[in-house]
C-alpha positions in Angstrom: -105.4 9.9 -44.4 -106.6 7.3 -46.8 -103.1 6.1 -47.8 -100.7 5.3 -45.0 -97.1 6.1 -45.9 -94.6 3.2 -45.2 -91.1 2.3 -46.3 -90.8 -1.3 -47.3 -87.6 -3.3 -47.0 -86.9 -4.1 -50.6 -84.4 -6.8 -49.8 -87.5 -8.9 -49.0 -89.5 -7.8 -52.0 -90.4 -9.8 -55.1 -92.1 -7.6 -57.7 -93.9 -8.4 -60.9 -94.3 -5.7 -63.6 -97.0 -6.5 -66.3 -96.3 -4.6 -69.5 -93.2 -3.8 -71.5 -93.8 -0.2 -72.8 -92.8 3.3 -71.8 -94.8 3.3 -68.5 -93.5 -0.1 -67.5 -90.0 1.2 -68.2 -90.4 4.1 -65.8 -91.7 1.8 -63.1 -88.8 -0.6 -63.6 -86.2 2.2 -63.6 -87.6 3.3 -60.2 -87.7 -0.2 -58.8 -84.1 -0.8 -59.8 -83.0 2.0 -57.5 -84.0 -0.4 -54.7 -82.9 -3.9 -53.9 -86.1 -5.6 -55.0 -86.2 -8.7 -57.2 -87.9 -7.5 -60.4 -89.6 -9.6 -63.1 -91.5 -8.3 -66.1 -94.1 -10.2 -68.2 -94.7 -9.1 -71.7 -94.2 -10.4 -75.3 -92.6 -7.1 -76.2 -90.1 -5.0 -74.3 -88.8 -1.5 -74.7 -85.2 -1.2 -75.6 -84.4 0.0 -72.1 -86.1 -3.0 -70.5 -84.2 -5.3 -72.9 -81.0 -3.8 -71.6 -82.0 -4.4 -68.0 -82.8 -8.0 -68.9 -79.5 -8.5 -70.7 -77.6 -7.2 -67.7 -79.4 -9.6 -65.4 -81.1 -6.9 -63.4 -84.6 -7.9 -64.5 -86.1 -11.3 -65.2 -88.2 -11.5 -68.4 -91.2 -13.8 -68.6 -91.8 -13.9 -72.4 -95.6 -14.2 -72.9 -98.8 -13.0 -71.4 -100.0 -12.6 -67.8 -101.3 -15.6 -65.9 -102.6 -15.7 -62.4 -99.9 -18.2 -61.4 -97.3 -15.5 -61.9 -98.5 -13.7 -58.8 -97.4 -16.6 -56.5 -94.5 -15.6 -54.3 -94.9 -11.9 -55.2 -95.5 -9.1 -52.7 -96.2 -6.3 -55.3 -97.4 -6.1 -58.8 -97.3 -3.1 -61.1 -99.8 -3.2 -64.0 -98.8 -1.0 -66.9 -100.9 -2.2 -69.9 -103.3 -0.4 -72.2 -105.9 -3.2 -71.8 -108.4 -1.9 -69.2 -110.2 -5.3 -68.9 -106.8 -7.0 -68.2 -105.8 -4.4 -65.7 -109.0 -4.9 -63.7 -108.6 -8.7 -63.9 -105.0 -8.5 -62.5 -106.2 -6.2 -59.7 -108.9 -8.7 -58.7 -106.5 -11.6 -58.8 -103.9 -9.8 -56.8 -106.5 -8.9 -54.1 -107.6 -12.5 -53.9 -104.0 -13.6 -53.4 -103.1 -10.8 -50.9 -100.7 -9.3 -53.4 -100.6 -5.5 -53.4 -101.4 -4.1 -56.9 -100.7 -0.7 -58.5 -102.5 -0.1 -61.7 -101.1 2.8 -63.6 -103.6 5.7 -64.2 -106.4 3.7 -62.6 -106.4 4.7 -58.9 -109.7 2.9 -58.3 -108.0 -0.4 -59.1 -104.9 0.3 -56.9 -104.3 -1.2 -53.5 -101.4 1.2 -53.0 -100.0 4.3 -54.8 -96.5 5.4 -55.3 -95.5 8.9 -54.1 -93.3 11.4 -55.7 -89.7 10.8 -54.4 -86.7 12.9 -53.6 -83.8 10.5 -53.4 -80.8 11.3 -51.2 -80.3 7.8 -50.1 -80.4 6.8 -47.3 -82.4 10.0 -46.9 -85.6 9.5 -48.9 -88.5 12.0 -49.0 -91.9 10.8 -50.2 -94.7 13.3 -51.2 -98.3 12.4 -52.1 -101.6 14.2 -52.5 -103.5 10.8 -52.5 -103.9 11.3 -56.3 -105.8 14.5 -55.9 -103.3 17.2 -57.0 -100.4 15.7 -59.0 -99.3 19.1 -60.3 -99.2 20.5 -56.8 -97.0 17.5 -55.8 -94.7 18.2 -58.7 -94.5 21.9 -57.7 -93.5 21.1 -54.1 -91.1 18.4 -55.2 -89.3 20.9 -57.4 -89.1 23.4 -54.6 -87.8 20.8 -52.1 -85.2 19.4 -54.6 -83.7 22.9 -54.7 -83.6 23.1 -50.9 -82.3 19.7 -49.9 -78.5 19.3 -50.2 -77.3 16.8 -52.7 -74.7 15.5 -50.2 -77.4 14.8 -47.5 -77.1 11.1 -48.1 -73.3 11.2 -47.3 -74.1 13.1 -44.1 -76.7 10.5 -43.1 -74.2 7.7 -43.9 -71.6 9.3 -41.7 -74.0 9.7 -38.7 -75.1 6.1 -39.2 -71.5 5.0 -38.9 -71.2 6.9 -35.6 -74.5 6.0 -34.1 -73.3 3.0 -32.1 -70.4 5.1 -30.6 -72.9 7.6 -29.3 -75.2 4.9 -28.0 -72.4 3.2 -26.1 -71.0 6.4 -24.7 -74.3 8.0 -23.5 -76.9 5.8 -21.8 -79.3 8.7 -21.4 -81.6 9.0 -24.5 -82.0 12.7 -24.0 -78.3 13.2 -24.0 -77.9 11.2 -27.2 -80.7 13.2 -28.9 -79.2 16.5 -27.9 -75.8 15.5 -29.1 -77.2 14.8 -32.6 -79.2 18.0 -32.6 -76.0 20.0 -31.8 -74.2 18.1 -34.5 -76.7 18.6 -37.3 -77.3 22.2 -36.4 -73.6 23.1 -36.4 -72.4 25.2 -39.3 -69.9 22.5 -40.5 -72.4 19.7 -40.6 -73.2 20.4 -44.3 -69.6 19.9 -45.3 -68.7 16.2 -45.7 -65.0 16.9 -45.3 -65.5 18.5 -41.9 -67.8 15.9 -40.4 -65.1 13.9 -38.7 -63.6 16.9 -37.0 -66.9 18.3 -36.0 -68.0 14.9 -34.5 -64.8 14.5 -32.5 -65.0 18.0 -31.1 -68.7 17.8 -30.0 -68.1 14.2 -28.7 -65.4 15.5 -26.4 -67.5 18.4 -25.2 -70.5 16.1 -24.5 -68.3 13.7 -22.6 -67.1 16.5 -20.4 -70.7 17.5 -19.7 -72.0 15.5 -16.7 -75.7 16.2 -17.0 -78.3 17.5 -19.5 -80.3 20.4 -18.0 -84.0 20.8 -18.4 -85.4 23.7 -20.5 -88.7 25.5 -20.4 -90.5 27.0 -23.4 -93.7 29.0 -23.2 -95.5 29.3 -26.6 -98.6 31.3 -27.2 -100.6 29.8 -30.0 -103.8 30.5 -32.0 -106.0 28.2 -34.0 -103.9 29.2 -37.1 -100.7 27.2 -36.9 -99.1 29.4 -39.6 -98.9 32.2 -37.0 -96.2 30.3 -35.1 -92.7 31.8 -35.5 -89.9 29.6 -36.8 -88.3 29.9 -33.4 -91.4 28.7 -31.6 -91.8 25.8 -34.1 -88.2 24.7 -33.6 -88.5 24.6 -29.9 -91.8 22.8 -30.0 -90.2 20.1 -32.2 -87.3 19.6 -29.8 -89.4 19.4 -26.7 -89.6 16.2 -24.6 -93.1 17.0 -23.3 -95.8 19.4 -24.3 -98.1 20.8 -21.6 -101.5 22.0 -22.9 -102.8 25.0 -20.9 -106.3 24.9 -22.4 -108.0 23.9 -25.6 -105.3 23.8 -28.1 -106.1 23.2 -31.8 -105.1 19.6 -32.8 -103.1 20.9 -35.8 -100.9 22.9 -33.4 -100.3 19.9 -31.2 -99.3 17.9 -34.3 -96.3 20.2 -34.7 -94.8 19.0 -31.4 -92.1 16.3 -31.9 -93.9 13.0 -32.7 -92.3 11.0 -29.9 -92.8 13.7 -27.3 -95.3 13.2 -24.4 -98.4 15.4 -24.3 -100.3 16.2 -21.1 -102.5 18.9 -19.6 -100.9 21.7 -17.6 -101.9 21.3 -13.9 -103.9 24.5 -13.3 -103.6 24.1 -9.6 -100.0 23.1 -9.2 -98.1 24.2 -12.3 -94.9 25.0 -10.4 -94.7 21.5 -9.0 -95.5 19.9 -12.3 -93.1 21.9 -14.4 -90.4 21.8 -11.6 -90.5 18.0 -11.5 -90.1 17.7 -15.2 -87.2 20.2 -15.4 -85.5 18.4 -12.5 -85.8 15.3 -14.6 -83.8 17.1 -17.4 -86.9 17.4 -19.6 -87.4 20.1 -22.2 -90.8 21.3 -21.3 -93.0 23.2 -23.8 -96.2 24.9 -22.5 -98.7 25.6 -25.2 -101.2 28.3 -24.3 -103.7 30.6 -25.9 -103.1 33.1 -23.1 -100.6 36.0 -23.4 -97.1 34.7 -22.4 -96.9 37.6 -19.8 -99.3 35.5 -17.7 -96.5 33.0 -17.2 -93.9 35.6 -16.1 -94.1 34.4 -12.4 -93.6 30.8 -13.4 -90.6 31.6 -15.6 -89.0 33.8 -13.0 -89.2 30.9 -10.5 -87.0 28.7 -12.7 -84.8 31.2 -14.7 -81.9 31.0 -12.3 -81.5 27.3 -12.9 -82.9 26.6 -16.3 -82.9 28.0 -19.8 -86.3 29.8 -20.4 -87.7 30.8 -23.8 -91.0 32.6 -24.4 -92.8 33.0 -27.8 -95.9 34.8 -28.7 -97.9 33.8 -31.8 -95.8 35.9 -34.1 -92.2 36.3 -32.8 -89.9 35.5 -29.9 -89.9 37.8 -26.9 -87.6 35.9 -24.7 
């Protein structure tokens, strides 16, 4: 990964755009979706940028770029047709620890901007590190058709209830499982039904004294694409992944990012798994062996805990 993806707090951002043409216009339009302070330097401005300046959304510096204009900035977008000037600004920005993006000159860039799907506050960023822009556009179009337009309202609603859940449930596992139930419920994609759904699930969760552990046994191969959707979903909701033997790194990456990862104890697996289940953990065993080899282990716990078994192609438990 050459380019590390981050989301920057734009309330703290002072941005300079060099250039006033069509490309600069597109950059400014994107920046104005954020809360950044935006200035543009150019003797000539497109009609769109002129309107932004008149409305007070953009500050215009009428003239040509000077190094002093980078003082106090965190980012600079360079959108001119002058290659020598673009290179000069990139060098100046680097010397002053200002991050520069030079349009259509990736070798002069200190950062690149991804393709964005905006469902604020849900925002999706897609990048090929500049290697396959058409592929990025293809996947953005596919994802645009799959991600609900009202997802931002759903995220806003859950944000407004987050403190209520945090105050009511001190156990982090219980909080996480409440939200998993909430977002997977059929009514969670209907904004008008969110309040009723939240109240019902909240009452149910309050009536539940404990969160029980669960055990998933997933047979994997070196081809992560062979995982069933059910196996993938359970891997991503696990609290800890136990690796039975050499598991491909790409498969381990599919486990929930904040989950713990450890080796399965070949000598005392019952004790290891039993302790984790007793601690109300969702335990996922990743193995290249047939899941039938774990029947005895599963039978040992099935009277007290939820057990799921998956082979490399489909659920069998």
